[in-house]
C-alpha positions in Angstrom: 156.4 33.9 62.1 153.2 31.9 61.4 153.7 29.4 58.6 150.5 27.4 59.0 147.4 28.3 57.0 144.3 26.5 58.2 141.0 26.5 56.4 138.5 25.7 59.2 135.2 24.2 57.9 132.2 23.4 60.1 129.7 21.0 58.5 127.5 20.5 61.6 125.7 22.3 64.3 127.9 21.9 67.4 129.3 23.6 70.4 132.8 23.2 71.7 134.7 22.9 68.4 138.3 24.2 68.4 138.6 27.8 67.2 140.9 29.1 64.4 143.6 30.1 66.9 143.8 26.6 68.4 143.9 24.9 65.0 146.7 27.3 63.9 148.7 26.7 67.2 148.4 22.9 66.8 149.5 23.1 63.1 152.4 25.4 64.0 153.5 22.9 66.7 153.6 20.1 64.1 155.3 22.2 61.4 158.0 23.3 63.9 159.1 19.7 64.0 159.3 19.7 60.2 161.2 23.0 59.5 162.0 22.1 55.9 158.4 21.3 55.0 157.2 23.8 52.3 153.6 22.5 52.4 151.8 24.5 55.1 148.2 24.7 54.1 145.5 22.4 55.5 141.8 22.1 55.6 140.3 21.0 58.9 136.6 20.0 58.4 134.4 19.2 61.4 131.8 16.6 60.4 128.9 14.7 61.8 128.8 10.9 62.2 127.0 10.4 58.8 129.7 12.3 56.8 132.5 10.6 58.7 130.9 7.2 58.1 130.5 7.9 54.4 134.1 9.0 54.0 135.5 6.1 56.1 133.4 3.7 54.0 134.3 5.2 50.6 138.0 5.7 51.2 138.9 3.0 53.8 136.2 0.3 53.4 135.2 0.7 57.0 131.5 1.3 57.4 131.5 3.3 60.6 132.3 6.9 61.7 135.8 7.5 63.0 137.7 10.2 64.9 140.0 11.6 62.2 140.6 10.9 58.5 143.6 12.3 56.6 143.5 13.0 52.9 146.9 14.1 51.6 146.9 16.5 48.7 148.5 14.9 45.6 150.3 17.6 43.7 150.0 17.3 39.9 153.4 16.7 38.2 155.2 20.0 37.5 153.1 22.1 39.8 154.2 23.2 43.3 151.5 24.1 45.7 151.8 24.6 49.5 148.8 22.3 50.2 149.3 19.5 52.7 145.7 18.1 52.5 142.5 17.8 54.4 141.4 16.4 57.7 137.9 15.3 58.5 137.2 15.2 62.2 134.0 13.6 63.5 132.8 15.7 66.4 130.4 13.1 67.9 133.2 10.5 67.9 135.8 12.9 69.4 133.3 13.8 72.2 132.5 10.2 73.0 136.2 9.2 73.0 137.1 12.1 75.3 134.3 11.1 77.7 135.1 7.4 77.6 138.9 8.1 78.1 138.3 10.8 80.7 140.1 13.4 78.7 139.4 17.1 78.2 137.7 17.6 74.8 140.1 20.4 73.9 143.1 18.1 74.6 141.6 15.2 72.6 140.9 17.6 69.7 144.6 18.7 69.8 145.6 15.1 69.6 143.4 14.3 66.7 144.6 17.4 64.7 148.2 16.6 65.4 147.8 13.0 64.6 146.1 13.8 61.3 148.7 16.4 60.4 151.5 13.9 61.0 149.7 11.5 58.6 149.6 14.3 56.0 153.4 14.7 56.5 154.0 11.0 55.8 154.0 9.5 59.3 152.2 6.2 59.8 151.4 3.6 62.4 150.9 0.4 60.3 154.1 -1.3 61.6 154.9 -1.4 65.3 158.2 0.6 64.9 156.3 3.3 62.9 153.6 3.4 65.5 156.1 3.9 68.3 157.9 6.7 66.4 154.7 8.5 65.5 153.3 8.2 69.0 156.5 9.5 70.5 156.4 12.5 68.2 152.7 13.1 69.2 153.6 12.9 72.9 156.5 15.4 72.4 154.3 17.9 70.4 151.4 17.6 72.9 153.7 18.0 75.9 155.1 21.2 74.3 151.5 22.4 74.3 151.0 21.4 78.0 148.8 18.4 77.1 149.3 15.1 78.8 150.3 11.8 77.1 147.1 10.8 75.2 148.1 7.1 75.2 148.1 6.9 79.0 144.7 5.4 80.0 143.5 3.9 83.2 143.8 0.4 81.8 145.8 0.4 78.5 144.7 -2.1 75.9 146.9 -5.2 75.4 148.6 -4.7 72.0 148.7 -8.5 71.5 144.9 -8.9 72.0 142.3 -9.2 69.3 140.7 -5.9 70.3 140.6 -3.1 67.7 143.7 -0.8 67.6 143.3 2.2 70.0 145.3 4.6 67.8 143.4 7.3 66.1 142.3 6.5 62.6 143.5 8.4 59.6 
């Protein structure tokens, strides 16, 4: 039984974007790990760098485009709706990251959607223990879809360094 309802929005001219079936499969894989979750509707909007930059600047005070942004739906008091929220995924950033990290674009998109959905469900990676738990869940979900560990890179970043965090944004 399909629980996920995905509103797919494309706000740019681009080839290689995930189709409706892929988005629904990825959302289902996340929701399967949250069987008591009643909120099952999400909007996934594919955006260009300018829109991503504006959203990231306006909502996170970071003036640059980013891979994925998560916007949880805040239900008004006394009203129950099945809305999880919205994801804004920047196609040019995802393409560049996939190329730079030597990953299949489809696999990287799966990771971005799953990562964003987990944020909508309340997972986070601010603290190290939260990050480890969230990354473990991402790995498990992706493995169930036949997708390799997204955090394995040829030369993983040193977590104690001053370099920017390699986790997806949200």
